[in-house]
C-alpha positions as semicolon CSV with decimal commas, in nm:
position;residue;x (nm);y (nm);z (nm)
1;M;0,002;-0,012;-0,001
2;F;0,295;0,238;0,085
3;K;0,469;0,158;-0,247
4;K;0,130;0,211;-0,447
5;S;0,053;0,559;-0,251
6;L;0,404;0,685;-0,326
7;I;0,353;0,606;-0,699
8;A;0,034;0,764;-0,732
9;F;0,099;1,091;-0,562
10;A;0,408;1,100;-0,774
11;L;0,238;1,060;-1,079
12;F;-0,052;1,313;-1,012
13;P;0,113;1,648;-1,059
14;T;0,260;1,526;-1,417
15;L;-0,045;1,395;-1,546
16;A;-0,265;1,646;-1,410
17;H;-0,158;1,926;-1,680
18;G;-0,148;1,910;-2,067
19;A;0,167;2,107;-2,139
20;E;0,429;1,933;-2,363
21;W;0,644;1,670;-2,259
22;K;1,025;1,595;-2,335
23;G;1,215;1,349;-2,211
24;E;1,493;1,053;-2,245
25;G;1,503;0,688;-2,270
26;E;1,827;0,488;-2,217
27;L;1,926;0,141;-2,312
28;G;2,237;-0,067;-2,227
29;Y;2,312;-0,417;-2,278
30;T;2,653;-0,622;-2,235
31;T;2,726;-0,971;-2,264
32;T;3,048;-1,198;-2,198
33;S;3,112;-1,580;-2,254
34;G;3,392;-1,798;-2,192
35;N;3,548;-1,868;-1,860
36;T;3,234;-1,625;-1,715
37;D;2,899;-1,594;-1,871
38;S;2,766;-1,260;-1,782
39;T;2,495;-1,033;-1,888
40;T;2,387;-0,671;-1,788
41;L;2,079;-0,477;-1,867
42;N;2,023;-0,149;-1,760
43;T;1,715;0,074;-1,881
44;K;1,583;0,419;-1,790
45;L;1,317;0,640;-1,883
46;G;1,267;1,009;-1,776
47;V;1,027;1,270;-1,871
48;S;0,984;1,640;-1,772
49;K;0,771;1,943;-1,831
50;E;0,736;2,296;-1,747
51;Q;0,428;2,507;-1,739
52;D;0,419;2,883;-1,614
53;K;0,596;2,857;-1,282
54;W;0,589;2,483;-1,250
55;K;0,818;2,224;-1,334
56;H;0,789;1,848;-1,287
57;A;1,008;1,559;-1,355
58;A;1,004;1,178;-1,302
59;S;1,215;0,904;-1,407
60;I;1,223;0,513;-1,358
61;E;1,558;0,294;-1,388
62;A;1,623;-0,078;-1,386
63;L;1,942;-0,273;-1,341
64;K;1,982;-0,648;-1,386
65;T;2,314;-0,837;-1,384
66;E;2,342;-1,223;-1,403
67;T;2,701;-1,395;-1,368
68;D;2,689;-1,792;-1,445
69;N;2,340;-1,762;-1,418
70;V;2,305;-1,630;-1,057
71;K;2,187;-1,249;-1,020
72;S;2,444;-1,020;-0,893
73;A;2,250;-0,697;-0,923
74;D;1,916;-0,613;-0,932
75;S;1,758;-0,293;-0,864
76;K;1,484;-0,052;-0,947
77;V;1,464;0,313;-0,874
78;F;1,179;0,583;-0,914
79;N;1,222;0,947;-0,875
80;E;0,975;1,241;-0,879
81;K;1,021;1,607;-0,798
82;S;0,779;1,888;-0,873
83;E;0,917;2,255;-0,842
84;Y;0,730;2,583;-0,795
85;R;0,957;2,883;-0,896
86;F;0,846;3,191;-0,664
87;A;1,136;3,387;-0,756
88;E;1,366;3,434;-1,088
89;K;1,613;3,148;-0,985
90;T;1,443;3,022;-0,659
91;Y;1,191;2,739;-0,609
92;A;1,012;2,517;-0,351
93;F;1,007;2,166;-0,422
94;E;0,848;1,831;-0,316
95;S;1,026;1,536;-0,411
96;I;0,948;1,158;-0,385
97;R;1,218;0,863;-0,398
98;Y;1,157;0,479;-0,394
99;E;1,447;0,243;-0,433
100;D;1,419;-0,157;-0,433
101;D;1,773;-0,287;-0,461
102;K;1,790;-0,668;-0,384
103;F;2,149;-0,637;-0,307
104;S;2,168;-0,333;-0,088
105;G;2,055;-0,498;0,225
106;F;1,713;-0,339;0,223
107;N;1,402;-0,454;0,065
108;Y;1,320;-0,101;-0,036
109;Q;1,405;0,278;0,076
110;A;1,125;0,518;0,028
111;S;1,121;0,881;0,097
112;V;0,934;1,218;0,064
113;A;1,068;1,551;0,129
114;V;1,013;1,922;0,077
115;G;1,259;2,210;0,059
116;I;1,389;2,508;-0,133
117;G;1,628;2,497;-0,439
118;H;1,826;2,762;-0,626
119;Q;1,949;2,779;-0,994
120;F;2,302;2,911;-0,963
121;L;2,386;2,898;-1,340
122;N;2,194;2,865;-1,663
123;S;2,405;2,958;-1,949
124;D;2,468;2,794;-2,283
125;K;2,773;2,616;-2,169
126;H;2,697;2,576;-1,760
127;K;2,405;2,472;-1,561
128;L;2,420;2,442;-1,175
129;D;2,127;2,364;-0,966
130;A;2,116;2,252;-0,594
131;S;1,836;2,206;-0,331
132;A;1,777;2,136;-0,001
133;G;1,499;2,043;0,245
134;L;1,368;1,800;0,537
135;G;1,147;1,487;0,478
136;Y;1,036;1,142;0,594
137;R;1,192;0,785;0,501
138;K;1,086;0,437;0,549
139;T;1,282;0,115;0,481
140;E;1,273;-0,226;0,536
141;D;1,543;-0,451;0,627
142;A;1,595;-0,733;0,376
143;V;1,673;-0,995;0,668
144;T;1,463;-0,914;0,925
145;K;1,194;-0,754;0,744
146;E;1,177;-0,481;1,028
147;T;1,084;-0,158;0,921
148;S;1,244;0,175;1,018
149;D;1,055;0,519;0,988
150;N;1,261;0,868;1,077
151;G;1,289;1,211;0,961
152;I;1,571;1,310;0,696
153;M;1,783;1,614;0,575
154;K;1,774;1,573;0,196
155;G;2,003;1,744;-0,037
156;D;2,082;1,724;-0,417
157;F;2,293;1,871;-0,658
158;S;2,326;1,873;-1,052
159;Y;2,582;2,030;-1,271
160;A;2,613;2,014;-1,693
161;Y;2,901;2,134;-1,897
162;K;2,834;2,146;-2,263
163;I;3,162;2,088;-2,386
164;S;3,090;2,093;-2,755
165;E;2,765;2,084;-2,981
166;Y;2,803;1,708;-2,937
167;A;2,951;1,649;-2,602
168;T;2,814;1,707;-2,263
169;F;2,967;1,654;-1,931
170;S;2,717;1,589;-1,619
171;E;2,757;1,558;-1,238
172;K;2,457;1,461;-1,018
173;A;2,468;1,385;-0,644
174;L;2,202;1,303;-0,375
175;V;2,209;1,289;-0,010
176;E;1,935;1,158;0,246
177;S;2,057;1,155;0,586
178;G;1,856;1,012;0,901
179;E;1,891;0,873;1,217
180;D;1,910;0,532;1,106
181;N;2,100;0,571;0,775
182;T;2,276;0,816;0,548
183;H;2,232;0,737;0,182
184;L;2,461;0,914;-0,046
185;E;2,475;0,876;-0,436
186;S;2,702;1,013;-0,701
187;E;2,675;0,988;-1,070
188;T;2,927;1,117;-1,343
189;A;2,836;1,095;-1,709
190;L;2,955;1,182;-2,033
191;K;2,702;1,207;-2,313
192;M;2,796;1,223;-2,702
193;K;2,547;1,303;-2,978
194;I;2,542;1,045;-3,253
195;N;2,288;1,167;-3,479
196;G;1,946;1,356;-3,444
197;N;1,796;1,250;-3,131
198;L;2,030;0,932;-3,052
199;S;2,340;0,969;-2,834
200;S;2,558;0,749;-2,637
201;K;2,631;0,767;-2,290
202;I;2,894;0,670;-2,042
203;S;2,843;0,690;-1,691
204;Y;2,976;0,600;-1,342
205;L;2,750;0,562;-1,028
206;V;2,831;0,524;-0,667
207;K;2,593;0,449;-0,415
208;N;2,688;0,442;-0,035
209;N;2,483;0,345;0,283
210;S;2,612;0,421;0,604
211;D;2,440;0,158;0,816
212;V;2,374;-0,187;0,639
213;P;2,285;-0,538;0,738
214;A;2,541;-0,744;0,839
215;G;2,739;-0,926;0,537
216;T;2,635;-0,638;0,317
217;E;2,871;-0,404;0,167
218;K;2,809;-0,033;0,250
219;T;2,942;0,096;-0,104
220;D;2,816;-0,012;-0,477
221;T;2,963;0,115;-0,801
222;V;2,799;0,077;-1,159
223;T;2,966;0,164;-1,480
224;T;2,749;0,177;-1,774
225;V;2,760;0,228;-2,149
226;S;2,390;0,306;-2,313
227;L;2,226;0,436;-2,594
228;V;2,005;0,763;-2,531
229;Y;1,706;0,875;-2,738
230;G;1,540;1,190;-2,678
231;F;1,219;1,306;-2,743
């Protein structure tokens, strides 16, 4: 019920208006054979919309890896953020995040937050945005099945540098800090235009949880190469 309520609440603002959409879809697949048989599939779909003083964005992504027919990575992440710009470069926001990662030690981590953000740079070459706020998080331990509820401080940061007409470097970071755990994420990426709306992307993602169940690593890293289609 908690999961369904989160998704319904997240989708409402983006579906409630009829403005034009824009978005990107990503698909990456690798396979190896021989001494080790391995397959990795990563997918992501993100959409956004701006109307008057409002901006809505939502994304869903999935990663699956099997090595010698044994799953070694299996995660799904949903993000939603709505912003209301009450000043030229400053806005209020609400955000929702839900992560189901079978190998993180948690069955799920779900959070909601509200706060203030500011657009520090918005030029043809550089874009820099950051926000911070307070919220609530619910988690479930994968081993004991016990749930934990607590308040959190949330912050995120995004930077993009347009190297040329065909290449863009980006850096995104997220932190959710509560009494039971601090979750950190950082993604570094380089996107290169191939033709029209089609691009290639190389990214390096780092995830860290400060407190995890016994036998679980605190840090995960994922390197992906994918094709990106913009629409």
